[in-house]
C-alpha positions as CSV (number, residue, x, y, z in Angstrom):
1,M,12.2,11.4,3.6
2,L,9.2,13.2,2.8
3,N,9.5,17.2,3.4
4,P,7.0,18.7,6.0
5,E,4.9,20.4,3.2
6,I,4.5,17.1,1.3
7,L,3.6,15.1,4.3
8,D,1.2,17.9,5.7
9,T,-0.6,17.8,2.4
10,L,-1.0,14.2,2.0
11,L,-2.2,13.7,5.6
12,R,-4.8,16.5,5.2
13,L,-6.0,14.9,1.9
14,L,-6.1,11.4,3.7
15,D,-8.2,13.1,6.6
16,E,-10.5,14.7,4.1
17,A,-10.8,11.5,2.3
18,K,-11.8,9.4,5.4
19,A,-14.4,12.0,6.5
20,S,-15.9,12.0,2.9
21,D,-18.2,9.5,1.1
22,E,-15.3,7.7,-0.2
23,R,-16.1,3.9,0.2
24,E,-12.6,2.9,0.9
25,P,-10.4,5.9,1.4
26,T,-7.1,3.9,2.0
27,A,-7.3,1.9,-1.3
28,M,-4.3,2.6,-3.6
29,N,-3.2,0.9,-6.7
30,L,0.3,-0.8,-6.4
31,A,2.2,-1.3,-9.8
32,T,5.2,-3.6,-9.7
33,V,7.4,-5.2,-12.4
34,D,8.4,-9.0,-12.8
35,S,11.7,-10.3,-13.9
36,S,10.7,-10.2,-17.6
37,G,9.6,-6.6,-17.5
38,R,5.9,-7.3,-17.3
39,V,4.0,-4.8,-15.3
40,A,1.3,-5.8,-12.8
41,S,-0.9,-3.7,-10.8
42,R,-3.4,-4.4,-7.8
43,V,-5.2,-2.5,-5.0
44,V,-3.7,-2.5,-1.6
45,L,-4.5,-0.8,1.4
46,L,-2.6,2.3,2.9
47,K,-1.9,1.4,6.5
48,G,0.2,4.5,7.4
49,V,2.1,7.6,6.3
50,D,5.0,9.3,8.0
51,E,8.1,11.0,6.8
52,R,9.6,7.9,5.4
53,G,6.8,7.2,3.0
54,L,3.6,5.2,2.5
55,R,3.1,1.7,4.4
56,F,1.2,-1.4,3.2
57,Y,1.3,-5.0,4.3
58,T,1.1,-8.3,2.4
59,N,2.4,-11.8,2.1
60,Y,6.2,-11.5,1.1
61,Q,5.7,-14.9,-1.0
62,S,3.0,-13.5,-3.1
63,D,3.3,-12.4,-6.8
64,K,3.8,-8.8,-5.5
65,G,6.4,-9.8,-2.8
66,G,8.4,-11.7,-5.4
67,Q,8.2,-8.7,-7.8
68,I,9.3,-6.1,-5.2
69,E,12.2,-8.4,-4.2
70,A,13.4,-8.6,-7.9
71,H,12.6,-5.0,-8.6
72,P,11.8,-2.6,-5.7
73,Q,11.0,0.4,-7.8
74,V,7.2,0.6,-7.6
75,A,4.3,3.2,-8.4
76,L,1.3,4.0,-6.3
77,C,-1.8,5.7,-7.2
78,I,-4.6,6.8,-4.9
79,H,-7.9,8.1,-6.3
80,W,-10.4,9.9,-4.2
81,K,-13.2,10.3,-6.7
82,Q,-15.6,11.7,-4.0
83,L,-13.2,14.4,-2.6
84,R,-13.6,17.9,-4.1
85,E,-13.7,17.5,-7.9
86,G,-11.6,14.4,-7.7
87,V,-8.0,14.1,-6.2
88,Q,-5.3,11.6,-7.1
89,V,-2.0,11.2,-5.5
90,R,0.7,9.5,-7.7
91,V,3.9,8.2,-6.0
92,E,6.9,6.6,-7.5
93,G,9.8,5.2,-5.4
94,V,11.5,2.1,-3.7
95,A,9.7,-0.4,-1.7
96,R,11.6,-1.6,1.4
97,K,10.5,-4.1,4.0
98,L,9.5,-2.8,7.4
99,Q,11.4,-4.0,10.5
100,A,10.1,-7.2,12.2
101,E,9.0,-5.0,15.2
102,E,6.7,-2.8,13.1
103,S,5.1,-5.6,11.2
104,D,4.6,-7.4,14.5
105,A,2.7,-4.4,15.9
106,Y,0.5,-4.0,13.0
107,F,-0.3,-7.7,12.8
108,A,-1.2,-7.6,16.4
109,S,-3.8,-4.9,15.6
110,R,-5.7,-7.0,13.1
111,E,-8.8,-9.0,13.6
112,R,-8.2,-12.5,14.5
113,E,-9.8,-13.9,11.4
114,S,-7.4,-11.8,9.3
115,Q,-4.5,-13.1,11.5
116,I,-5.6,-16.7,10.8
117,G,-6.1,-15.8,7.1
118,A,-2.4,-14.7,6.7
119,W,-1.4,-18.1,7.9
120,A,-3.8,-20.1,5.8
121,S,-3.5,-18.3,2.4
122,L,-0.8,-19.3,0.1
123,Q,-1.2,-16.1,-1.7
124,S,-1.1,-16.1,-5.5
125,Q,-0.7,-19.9,-5.6
126,T,-3.2,-22.2,-7.3
127,L,-5.9,-23.2,-5.2
128,P,-7.6,-26.5,-6.4
129,D,-11.0,-25.9,-4.8
130,R,-12.4,-23.6,-2.1
131,D,-12.8,-26.3,0.4
132,T,-8.9,-26.8,0.6
133,F,-8.6,-23.0,1.6
134,E,-11.6,-23.7,4.3
135,Q,-9.5,-26.7,5.6
136,R,-6.4,-24.5,6.0
137,V,-8.4,-21.9,7.9
138,A,-9.8,-24.6,10.1
139,R,-6.3,-26.0,10.6
140,Y,-4.8,-22.8,11.9
141,E,-7.9,-21.9,14.0
142,H,-7.2,-25.2,15.7
143,E,-3.3,-24.6,16.0
144,F,-3.9,-21.1,17.6
145,E,-6.8,-22.1,19.7
146,G,-6.7,-20.5,23.2
147,R,-3.7,-18.4,22.4
148,E,-2.5,-15.3,20.5
149,V,-2.0,-15.6,16.7
150,T,1.9,-14.8,15.9
151,R,2.8,-13.1,12.9
152,P,3.8,-15.6,10.0
153,P,7.5,-15.1,9.0
154,H,6.4,-14.8,5.3
155,W,4.0,-11.8,6.1
156,G,4.8,-8.2,6.8
157,G,5.1,-4.6,5.6
158,Y,6.7,-2.3,3.2
159,V,7.4,1.4,3.1
160,V,7.4,3.0,-0.3
161,E,10.1,5.8,0.0
162,P,9.0,8.3,-2.8
163,D,11.3,10.0,-5.1
164,M,8.3,11.4,-7.0
165,L,5.0,12.4,-5.6
166,E,2.3,14.3,-7.5
167,F,-0.9,15.8,-6.2
168,W,-3.6,15.9,-9.0
169,Y,-6.6,18.0,-8.3
170,G,-9.5,17.7,-10.7
171,A,-11.3,20.7,-12.2
172,E,-14.3,21.3,-14.5
173,F,-13.6,21.1,-18.2
174,R,-10.6,18.9,-17.4
175,L,-8.6,22.1,-16.5
176,H,-6.9,20.2,-13.6
177,E,-4.2,21.3,-11.4
178,R,-1.2,19.1,-11.1
179,V,1.7,19.7,-8.5
180,R,4.7,17.4,-9.0
181,W,7.3,17.0,-6.5
182,S,10.7,15.4,-7.1
183,R,13.5,14.4,-4.9
184,H,17.1,14.9,-5.8
185,G,19.2,13.5,-2.9
186,Q,17.6,15.0,0.3
187,T,16.2,17.9,-1.6
188,W,12.6,18.1,-2.8
189,T,11.6,20.5,-5.6
190,S,8.1,21.1,-6.9
191,R,6.6,22.3,-10.3
192,L,3.3,22.7,-11.9
193,L,2.4,20.4,-14.9
194,Y,0.0,21.0,-17.6
195,P,-3.3,19.0,-17.1
């Protein structure tokens, strides 16, 4: 659980980023590890923050889903280049699947085309040609024609429960300010780091 100071700082920075010129203020890099120890990273979208941690949604059968299943310890990095002199938020912790009800609620809020896409995409698998994907999209458009698109059982959310969170504030001449929070049990402590 994030303490109130960390949560307030994170939410304030996120609000600042959303009000700034950042093109995609909710973009964050997610790093995972596969069963052989190989590290992979990609950008996902931050879809919520609360005292539990940071949330994102994906196909559980994707490469990232399989990697999280095997090794739930992950890292996130958000970089708001246009905010102040540049701000980063670094997070390390455990990714846990959200309850079905929470994934259902978020899925229902998505655009219909995105909902259809969640059914049509065999994310991370080899696609023989684009036409094959377009045919799958058409198939699910037909299947759900005239009715609500339900959430696929292989699609849902994760919450990353941090045990480390760092606020990195850029400064001129690379004299940055770094505040690192570490969790020990239920207690969070902070310390400054050299830039």
